[in-house]
C-alpha positions, 0 to 999 in steps of 0.5 A: 066533199062526197066520197063514194067507196061501191060496195063489191058482190063479195068480201072477204076477211081472213077467210070467210066470205060473202057473197052481198044481197039485196033480199025481201022480207029479211026485217018482217020474217026475222027481225032483222036488217040483215045479217051474215050467214058462214055456212051459205056465204051470203051477207044479206041486206032487207031490201026495204032499207036505204041511205044511211040506215042499208050502210050501217047495217051494212057495216054491221054484218061488216064487224060480225065477219070480222069478230067471227074470223077472229075469234073476238067474241064479241055479244050484239050490243059490242057489235053493234057500237062499232059499227056505229064509230065505223059510221059516223068515222068514214061518212062524218068525217072521210066524207064516204057514202058506199054505193050500192050499185052492182048490188042487185035487189032480188024481185 
């Protein structure tokens, strides 16, 4: 059975906040699929991503937020491994998929 978990427009981890946005050209301009900007309090996901790639990228950025907030000093490979494991557990074991219907895409 599939369970949808709605992505809220704003998330909070510890002292960090982020407005979740789908934005164009992140991958084309910066070669990233997503990013968390602590200064602007934005978690951006490339609007060309969909499905599992979008969900995995979102979880990757969430792990970055947790890493910054809790000063874990994870490197990029650690962040990717944790995010991928979290995705696999949620998706394949619990049947949880992310619902992006509340996140507006930038034109």
